[in-house]
MARDREN-57677 format. One record per residue (C-alpha): residue number from 1; residue in three letters; x, y, z. Coordinates in steps of 0.25 Angstrom, whole numbers, plus 5000, padded with zeros to 4 digits. Layout:
! MARDREN-57677
+------+-------+------+-------+------+
! vose ! dokol ! east ! north !   up !
+------+-------+------+-------+------+
!  NUM !   ALA !    X !     Y !    Z !
...
+------+-------+------+-------+------+
***
This chain:
! MARDREN-57677
+------+-------+------+-------+------+
! vose ! dokol ! east ! north !   up !
+------+-------+------+-------+------+
!    1 !   MET ! 4419 !  5362 ! 4689 !
!    2 !   ILE ! 4434 !  5360 ! 4688 !
!    3 !   ARG ! 4439 !  5348 ! 4680 !
!    4 !   ILE ! 4452 !  5341 ! 4685 !
!    5 !   ASP ! 4459 !  5331 ! 4676 !
!    6 !   ILE ! 4470 !  5323 ! 4682 !
!    7 !   LEU ! 4480 !  5316 ! 4673 !
!    8 !   THR ! 4485 !  5304 ! 4680 !
!    9 !   LEU ! 4491 !  5290 ! 4677 !
!   10 !   PHE ! 4484 !  5285 ! 4690 !
!   11 !   PRO ! 4470 !  5289 ! 4691 !
!   12 !   GLU ! 4467 !  5279 ! 4701 !
!   13 !   MET ! 4475 !  5287 ! 4711 !
!   14 !   PHE ! 4463 !  5297 ! 4711 !
!   15 !   ASP ! 4452 !  5287 ! 4715 !
!   16 !   GLY ! 4451 !  5291 ! 4730 !
!   17 !   PHE ! 4454 !  5306 ! 4727 !
!   18 !   LEU ! 4442 !  5308 ! 4718 !
!   19 !   SER ! 4432 !  5299 ! 4725 !
!   20 !   SER ! 4432 !  5305 ! 4739 !
!   21 !   SER ! 4431 !  5318 ! 4747 !
!   22 !   ILE ! 4430 !  5332 ! 4741 !
!   23 !   ILE ! 4435 !  5328 ! 4727 !
!   24 !   LYS ! 4424 !  5318 ! 4726 !
!   25 !   ARG ! 4413 !  5328 ! 4730 !
!   26 !   ALA ! 4418 !  5338 ! 4721 !
!   27 !   ILE ! 4418 !  5328 ! 4709 !
!   28 !   ASP ! 4404 !  5324 ! 4713 !
!   29 !   LYS ! 4399 !  5338 ! 4714 !
!   30 !   LYS ! 4405 !  5340 ! 4700 !
!   31 !   LEU ! 4413 !  5352 ! 4705 !
!   32 !   VAL ! 4426 !  5345 ! 4699 !
!   33 !   GLU ! 4428 !  5335 ! 4688 !
!   34 !   ILE ! 4441 !  5326 ! 4690 !
!   35 !   ASN ! 4446 !  5317 ! 4679 !
!   36 !   LEU ! 4457 !  5307 ! 4680 !
!   37 !   ILE ! 4464 !  5306 ! 4667 !
!   38 !   ASN ! 4475 !  5295 ! 4665 !
!   39 !   PHE ! 4484 !  5301 ! 4654 !
!   40 !   ARG ! 4489 !  5287 ! 4651 !
!   41 !   ASP ! 4477 !  5286 ! 4643 !
!   42 !   TYR ! 4483 !  5296 ! 4633 !
!   43 !   SER ! 4496 !  5288 ! 4631 !
!   44 !   LYS ! 4498 !  5284 ! 4616 !
!   45 !   ASP ! 4508 !  5273 ! 4621 !
!   46 !   LEU ! 4502 !  5259 ! 4618 !
!   47 !   HIS ! 4504 !  5256 ! 4633 !
!   48 !   HIS ! 4499 !  5270 ! 4638 !
!   49 !   LYS ! 4513 !  5274 ! 4643 !
!   50 !   VAL ! 4514 !  5288 ! 4649 !
!   51 !   ASP ! 4528 !  5288 ! 4654 !
!   52 !   ASP ! 4542 !  5285 ! 4649 !
!   53 !   THR ! 4556 !  5286 ! 4653 !
!   54 !   PRO ! 4563 !  5300 ! 4653 !
!   55 !   TYR ! 4572 !  5305 ! 4642 !
!   56 !   GLY ! 4586 !  5306 ! 4647 !
!   57 !   GLY ! 4584 !  5295 ! 4657 !
!   58 !   GLY ! 4580 !  5295 ! 4671 !
!   59 !   CYS ! 4571 !  5287 ! 4681 !
!   60 !   GLY ! 4556 !  5286 ! 4680 !
!   61 !   MET ! 4546 !  5288 ! 4669 !
!   62 !   VAL ! 4541 !  5301 ! 4663 !
!   63 !   LEU ! 4527 !  5304 ! 4659 !
!   64 !   MET ! 4526 !  5306 ! 4644 !
!   65 !   ILE ! 4519 !  5318 ! 4638 !
!   66 !   GLN ! 4510 !  5312 ! 4627 !
!   67 !   PRO ! 4500 !  5306 ! 4636 !
!   68 !   ILE ! 4499 !  5318 ! 4644 !
!   69 !   TYR ! 4499 !  5327 ! 4632 !
!   70 !   ASP ! 4487 !  5320 ! 4626 !
!   71 !   CYS ! 4479 !  5319 ! 4639 !
!   72 !   LEU ! 4480 !  5334 ! 4641 !
!   73 !   ASN ! 4476 !  5337 ! 4627 !
!   74 !   ALA ! 4464 !  5328 ! 4629 !
!   75 !   ILE ! 4459 !  5335 ! 4642 !
!   76 !   ARG ! 4464 !  5349 ! 4642 !
!   77 !   THR ! 4454 !  5360 ! 4640 !
!   78 !   ASP ! 4455 !  5375 ! 4639 !
!   79 !   ASP ! 4451 !  5375 ! 4654 !
!   80 !   SER ! 4462 !  5365 ! 4658 !
!   81 !   LEU ! 4474 !  5368 ! 4667 !
!   82 !   VAL ! 4484 !  5356 ! 4666 !
!   83 !   ILE ! 4493 !  5354 ! 4679 !
!   84 !   MET ! 4505 !  5345 ! 4680 !
!   85 !   LEU ! 4508 !  5340 ! 4694 !
!   86 !   THR ! 4523 !  5340 ! 4695 !
!   87 !   PRO ! 4533 !  5342 ! 4707 !
!   88 !   ASP ! 4539 !  5354 ! 4700 !
!   89 !   GLY ! 4525 !  5361 ! 4698 !
!   90 !   ASP ! 4521 !  5373 ! 4706 !
!   91 !   THR ! 4517 !  5369 ! 4720 !
!   92 !   PHE ! 4501 !  5368 ! 4721 !
!   93 !   LYS ! 4495 !  5378 ! 4731 !
!   94 !   GLN ! 4481 !  5381 ! 4736 !
!   95 !   ARG ! 4481 !  5393 ! 4727 !
!   96 !   ASP ! 4483 !  5384 ! 4715 !
!   97 !   ALA ! 4471 !  5375 ! 4719 !
!   98 !   TYR ! 4462 !  5388 ! 4719 !
!   99 !   HIS ! 4468 !  5391 ! 4705 !
!  100 !   LEU ! 4465 !  5377 ! 4700 !
!  101 !   ARG ! 4451 !  5377 ! 4705 !
!  102 !   ASP ! 4447 !  5387 ! 4695 !
!  103 !   VAL ! 4453 !  5379 ! 4683 !
!  104 !   LYS ! 4442 !  5372 ! 4676 !
!  105 !   HIS ! 4451 !  5360 ! 4671 !
!  106 !   LEU ! 4463 !  5355 ! 4679 !
!  107 !   ILE ! 4472 !  5344 ! 4673 !
!  108 !   LEU ! 4481 !  5338 ! 4683 !
!  109 !   LEU ! 4493 !  5330 ! 4677 !
!  110 !   CYS ! 4499 !  5320 ! 4686 !
!  111 !   GLY ! 4513 !  5315 ! 4683 !
!  112 !   HIS ! 4519 !  5302 ! 4687 !
!  113 !   TYR ! 4531 !  5294 ! 4686 !
!  114 !   GLU ! 4544 !  5302 ! 4684 !
!  115 !   GLY ! 4538 !  5314 ! 4678 !
!  116 !   PHE ! 4532 !  5321 ! 4666 !
!  117 !   ASP ! 4538 !  5323 ! 4652 !
!  118 !   GLU ! 4543 !  5337 ! 4654 !
!  119 !   ARG ! 4535 !  5341 ! 4641 !
!  120 !   ILE ! 4522 !  5338 ! 4649 !
!  121 !   ARG ! 4524 !  5351 ! 4656 !
!  122 !   ASN ! 4520 !  5359 ! 4643 !
!  123 !   LEU ! 4506 !  5352 ! 4644 !
!  124 !   VAL ! 4502 !  5358 ! 4657 !
!  125 !   ASP ! 4498 !  5371 ! 4663 !
!  126 !   ILE ! 4504 !  5371 ! 4677 !
!  127 !   GLU ! 4512 !  5361 ! 4686 !
!  128 !   LEU ! 4509 !  5359 ! 4700 !
!  129 !   SER ! 4515 !  5351 ! 4712 !
!  130 !   ILE ! 4509 !  5348 ! 4725 !
!  131 !   GLY ! 4522 !  5349 ! 4733 !
!  132 !   ASP ! 4537 !  5346 ! 4733 !
!  133 !   TYR ! 4537 !  5331 ! 4733 !
!  134 !   VAL ! 4536 !  5320 ! 4723 !
!  135 !   LEU ! 4524 !  5311 ! 4721 !
!  136 !   THR ! 4522 !  5299 ! 4712 !
!  137 !   GLY ! 4513 !  5306 ! 4703 !
!  138 !   GLY ! 4504 !  5318 ! 4702 !
!  139 !   GLU ! 4491 !  5311 ! 4706 !
!  140 !   VAL ! 4492 !  5315 ! 4721 !
!  141 !   ALA ! 4496 !  5330 ! 4717 !
!  142 !   SER ! 4484 !  5330 ! 4707 !
!  143 !   MET ! 4475 !  5326 ! 4719 !
!  144 !   VAL ! 4480 !  5337 ! 4728 !
!  145 !   ILE ! 4478 !  5347 ! 4717 !
!  146 !   THR ! 4464 !  5342 ! 4714 !
!  147 !   ASP ! 4460 !  5341 ! 4728 !
!  148 !   ALA ! 4465 !  5356 ! 4731 !
!  149 !   VAL ! 4458 !  5361 ! 4719 !
!  150 !   VAL ! 4444 !  5354 ! 4720 !
!  151 !   ARG ! 4442 !  5358 ! 4734 !
!  152 !   LEU ! 4442 !  5372 ! 4730 !
!  153 !   VAL ! 4432 !  5370 ! 4719 !
!  154 !   PRO ! 4419 !  5378 ! 4723 !
!  155 !   GLY ! 4409 !  5368 ! 4729 !
!  156 !   VAL ! 4419 !  5358 ! 4733 !
!  157 !   ILE ! 4421 !  5363 ! 4747 !
!  158 !   GLU ! 4416 !  5375 ! 4754 !
!  159 !   GLU ! 4424 !  5387 ! 4750 !
!  160 !   GLU ! 4427 !  5391 ! 4764 !
!  161 !   SER ! 4434 !  5378 ! 4766 !
!  162 !   HIS ! 4445 !  5381 ! 4757 !
!  163 !   LEU ! 4446 !  5396 ! 4758 !
!  164 !   LEU ! 4450 !  5394 ! 4773 !
!  165 !   GLU ! 4460 !  5383 ! 4770 !
!  166 !   SER ! 4475 !  5382 ! 4771 !
!  167 !   PHE ! 4483 !  5390 ! 4760 !
!  168 !   ASN ! 4472 !  5400 ! 4757 !
!  169 !   ASN ! 4479 !  5414 ! 4760 !
!  170 !   ASN ! 4492 !  5406 ! 4762 !
!  171 !   LEU ! 4488 !  5402 ! 4776 !
!  172 !   LEU ! 4486 !  5388 ! 4782 !
!  173 !   ASP ! 4473 !  5384 ! 4787 !
!  174 !   PHE ! 4468 !  5387 ! 4802 !
!  175 !   PRO ! 4467 !  5375 ! 4811 !
!  176 !   GLN ! 4453 !  5369 ! 4813 !
!  177 !   TYR ! 4446 !  5362 ! 4825 !
!  178 !   THR ! 4434 !  5355 ! 4828 !
!  179 !   LYS ! 4428 !  5347 ! 4839 !
!  180 !   PRO ! 4431 !  5344 ! 4850 !
!  181 !   ARG ! 4436 !  5358 ! 4856 !
!  182 !   ASP ! 4446 !  5351 ! 4865 !
!  183 !   PHE ! 4453 !  5338 ! 4861 !
!  184 !   ASN ! 4463 !  5333 ! 4872 !
!  185 !   GLY ! 4466 !  5347 ! 4876 !
!  186 !   MET ! 4467 !  5352 ! 4861 !
!  187 !   LYS ! 4457 !  5364 ! 4860 !
!  188 !   VAL ! 4451 !  5371 ! 4849 !
!  189 !   PRO ! 4455 !  5386 ! 4849 !
!  190 !   GLU ! 4444 !  5394 ! 4857 !
!  191 !   VAL ! 4443 !  5405 ! 4846 !
!  192 !   LEU ! 4437 !  5394 ! 4837 !
!  193 !   LEU ! 4426 !  5391 ! 4847 !
!  194 !   SER ! 4423 !  5406 ! 4849 !
!  195 !   GLY ! 4413 !  5408 ! 4838 !
!  196 !   ASP ! 4420 !  5421 ! 4834 !
!  197 !   HIS ! 4422 !  5420 ! 4819 !
!  198 !   LYS ! 4431 !  5432 ! 4818 !
!  199 !   LYS ! 4441 !  5427 ! 4829 !
!  200 !   ILE ! 4440 !  5413 ! 4823 !
!  201 !   ARG ! 4444 !  5419 ! 4809 !
!  202 !   GLU ! 4455 !  5427 ! 4816 !
!  203 !   TYR ! 4461 !  5415 ! 4823 !
!  204 !   ARG ! 4461 !  5406 ! 4811 !
!  205 !   GLU ! 4468 !  5417 ! 4803 !
!  206 !   LYS ! 4478 !  5419 ! 4814 !
!  207 !   ILE ! 4481 !  5404 ! 4815 !
!  208 !   GLN ! 4482 !  5402 ! 4800 !
!  209 !   ARG ! 4493 !  5413 ! 4799 !
!  210 !   GLU ! 4500 !  5407 ! 4811 !
!  211 !   ARG ! 4499 !  5393 ! 4806 !
!  212 !   THR ! 4504 !  5397 ! 4792 !
!  213 !   PHE ! 4516 !  5405 ! 4798 !
!  214 !   GLU ! 4520 !  5393 ! 4806 !
!  215 !   ARG ! 4518 !  5382 ! 4796 !
!  216 !   ARG ! 4518 !  5388 ! 4782 !
!  217 !   ARG ! 4525 !  5401 ! 4782 !
!  218 !   ASP ! 4527 !  5400 ! 4767 !
!  219 !   LEU ! 4513 !  5402 ! 4765 !
!  220 !   LEU ! 4513 !  5416 ! 4772 !
!  221 !   GLU ! 4525 !  5420 ! 4764 !
!  222 !   ARG ! 4517 !  5418 ! 4751 !
+------+-------+------+-------+------+
***
């Protein structure tokens, strides 16, 4: 079982995420344990304050180190990997999802407000971003990473389903079709109806390479 602890000031944002679809089934089957931890509970401030104005001036509020420091000290184990979700982290890729799947205990730290006290970086193992844009907080990013990792855990979905997906082998996925064969003149490629598995596999691999070349040539360059 993989354990994922998500440190957030807004645990209510995860209600739908944890109670539906593949994530819920993985939890019910005890293949993953996901805990929401409000690090406001670790604040030593009388009013449970977790942010303050930045030294040197500037707009917005900055997350303070003390609540996060104490929270991490309380939950970290020898198996833990602490991940800060931040725009200047390494861009999260499918290969990262495979790597994180094999970690026994993931801790995802969600930022909010204007940012983190810079000293918090000393408390984490790696920093990840899900793209070159700014979100209100790290909660959505933590859901993206959790979803990508959990679906790779053995027993959550069929292994073949994710082995043939986009970004494995740096290729986009091949196109899929289902009934009807002909819809308003848009037809399913004949090779998929042939029953010849060798030809179908060759066709799909060819389309994968062509589609990746046309749409994401950067993947091929890797």
